Phi, psi and omega in degrees: 000122180240158181221119180279132178260156179290130180293161180291166179300118188291345182281345179289157183246134169036250187301319179298318179297316183292323176297320178295320179292320180297324180297326184262350185287144179277158177272064184221160177290154179171191183236139176238145178236133181248130185242147178272188186295327182269011179084003179282138179289124180269322188201144173236128179223163176232158182206151174291327173227108180300321183300312182294321181294316181293327177299325177299316178295318182296329181273001178075024181270084184255140177284328184220164175296330180298318179293323176299320177296318179301315180296319181295334181271350184290131179239346175200159179224151174228137182241144174231122179273136179239167182287334182205167177293329178297314178295326178296321180297315180295319180292321177301314180299321179296316179296318181297317181295324182282316189265338181050060184295152185297324188258010176258158165290125187236129175285125180247167180056050186269075181269151179285155179259151177279152175228167169256138180233131170253110186292152180237009183251025179217150182294335175238086187307143181256143174253134183201165174285151182213144170226148175100199185292154181271075183268336181269132178300131180165180176260129182249134182232127182160191005276154171258134189283344181214157176297324179300317183295317182288324178295320180296317180293322178297318178298321179295317179298321179294320179291318189274326186241355173057041180274147181286149175237003183284161177287165180297322181295320177293318180302314184290334185266355184288136172244342176227153179299145181274183182297327180299326176292322181297325181264017174063045175245355181209143181272002175058057174293341182297329182249010176079015178290345172224139180290156180296329178293314179293324178295321177299326176296321177296321179298317179297320179295318179297317179298317180298320179298315181291339178273004176100006182264045185294322181296318179295320180295315180296323178297318179295319178294325178296319176297320180295321179294318180297318180296320179294321180294318178296327179276006180061026173267076190288332177295317178294320179299321179293320179297317179293322177302316179297323178295319179296319180298318180297316180292318182296322182297311183286330179294316181290324182291324186256357189295151181244124178267066179216121180293138175078015179248062176282324180213110182201151168248133182249125180243142172223128180252130173229126181235145181196137174060034179078009176236159183217150174230133173244116177262130179237139172237143181251128177239122179222135178058033180074014181236149176272115182258027171096175182210175181208147178259137178241150179233082182294154176281119184228171175243155181301333183275351179287133178275160179301315177300323179291319180298312184293321179298314179296320180297312182298318180300317180284325182298318184264011181299323179230029178231152175293144182260132179283173179292327187229133174239121180251142180209162178271352180233136174282112185294153176300137181054051184303313182299321179293321177298315179301317180295318181294316180293321178296321177294320179297316180294321180298323179289331185266318190233000188098163190293130165197147186274142175256131180247134173247119187229151174242091184290141182252343180207166177089191185295321181294321177297326178294323178295318179293319178298321177297317178295321180295320177301317179295320180296316181297316181291321180296317179293322177299317179296318182295318180293323178294317178295320180296322178295316179295318179298321179299319179294321178296316180295328175297321178292323176298318177303315182293320183294322187250005175072031177282150181281331182212168181300133179290129177275333181219119176245129177249131183240133186239141174209150177246152178221137178193168172237107182051038175086354182270149178051041184292136181223137171256139181240138175239123178248143183239136178224158180204194182301335182257016177101198181290136179253082191294336178292345181263356180298148177219145173242149181235112174286114183291121185226015180297120183288339182269005182278138171281132180308129180088006180282092182297323180295314180297323178296314179296322179297318180295317180299315181296319180296319181289318181293308188272339170297320177293321179299313180296320180297317180294321178297318180295330180278000178083012180279153180281121178229157178244117178281144175288149176271338184208134173250129173249122184250129178282097182158176184259215187296324181295310179298320181296320180299321178296318180297313182297325180294317180295315180298320180295319179299327183268002180073028182243031184286003174273355177276126182283128177240137182229130175271137179241105182258136179295149183284183177304139183057021177058032181285131174291138181103345180248027181294145173253140182248138182239127178225149177297133177084004180226145174290157178305145182214167178238160175258153179308143188303323182257021181290129175302327178296322179295315178299320181296314180294324176299319178297317179297314181296319180295323178293319177296320179296315179299315183294314181295317179295322178296317179295321178295317181297320179294320179294319179295321179297317178296323181292323179295322182288340182287128182270132179302331181297337180294341185268356184267122179296132179097351178258099178267188182303320182293311180292324177300316180297319181294319179296315180295325178294323183283322187244356172089328182197169177296326178296321177294322176297320181295334180274347186285150176276169178300319180298318179294320181296325182290345179284347181277136180304131176089359181252107177269179186296315179300320180289321178299318179293324178295318179295315180300317180290331179299319182275353179226067186298338183270352184275000000 
């Protein structure tokens, strides 16, 4: 149960505002949010007593200069009262994940994990990959840390248990077994080649295998193989043998030699130089289902226990929590985390306790040490890549006269075929590589454009992109301006870009044209900048290679968007655009003339012979395909 409190008077400044908030705050658990002058969330915190915590800020009792800076930037606060500190912890994690405040430890690259699902709402249950909420009735197994891991396990299940993976519509329409049955990947319940009772037995065996009972499943299959061999049914014995081999291979590859690790997530935190890596591995049913490295946003003053506690709270905010969590660091407020996770699990699956442990010896400690080795190596690779990337960006600064390393580079390219299906593509890159979530495509739709007018296309893209930026800034929304624009083109395209930026009052953004060299040879690019004659970069310059990669990515993205638009246009039937031609008449016309092209060649008299086509409609159809007649 939460209760939103009225925020403090926004005109107050920093310490005065916080003192005013402390005076009105209740002595109850809850979550507080601190906002800056532009309305951006600076920090989200939770407390057993909001009043006492805010009083600490009001009295200037800061642990670090960073917290003091945060308080000095605060211009408003919002409080939420909760029923308990445990509920406050869960709410705090949710707010941090949603708002990504500047002064919190923030989990980044938070992608969902794939799972395997065996459905329970069909007479012949289907096995398939799944992401997202558990809305379909069935058994869910996961998480799998990579698409490769889940695909490999799915293939094994198909080989070993012959479960169907087709959709219900395909299942219902089959009259003959499909190719998967021919290659021994499905038992074909759709055509009755296996009874539903026997198929249910295969489903139960697959569930048991995924729950860690692989030895029992393999033992039953071995008995079945022996019985078939004794009965001289050697083909059946060979089929069962192949199933055993598939199960044994994946069991040995993924098996965990650790007692009591039937279901656990293993975390290892390694921090150095103001950066941190958290490596996680997933163990389910006695098998290792893969892992992933995370690089949360941290500050040098954050301690390892604080980092791990914040990370775990955000990591499990929208994921199921296992029975056991192992780590190399004892997280801050461990007991509170255990209570919060146990409460979350009780709400989702019924009561069971969640344990967070830091093993010091034995098999479990070996699993944590293995994760720590991976975390240390992953952070080392990232720091090395970051150092190399920094040197490249320094060269870009030198080449283009920038004052500091660009945090956001936007690269633009257009794609079309003789002016049709024109698309503009925007690719974004920064110190950490390509930021694919920031990519944008622009369907060129200017009615006054001459087909193939590259200058006009670039002008439209720039107006739409930066017109929106200016509008958002005027509305007080948080936007990030690019530090550098790279335009695929020469002096003409650059002139159009500069004109648009000047019209919008954004002429302080640096734009550079990148023109392909003679014969479009890579390495002979010419660069165009305002106030400078065209120039080239040294052939082996790392900055040149970097810009080529950026340009190629923009080219790939724009061409892909153009191809998808062209494909959709090809699929669109011209008959859909004729008023009075609905699905029934469209079907009748295509049946009579074979295609839309055939309809276009037909005379009015021929069109009137089709059921449902009268003379006015026939003349409308005839005129649609002959607009000049």
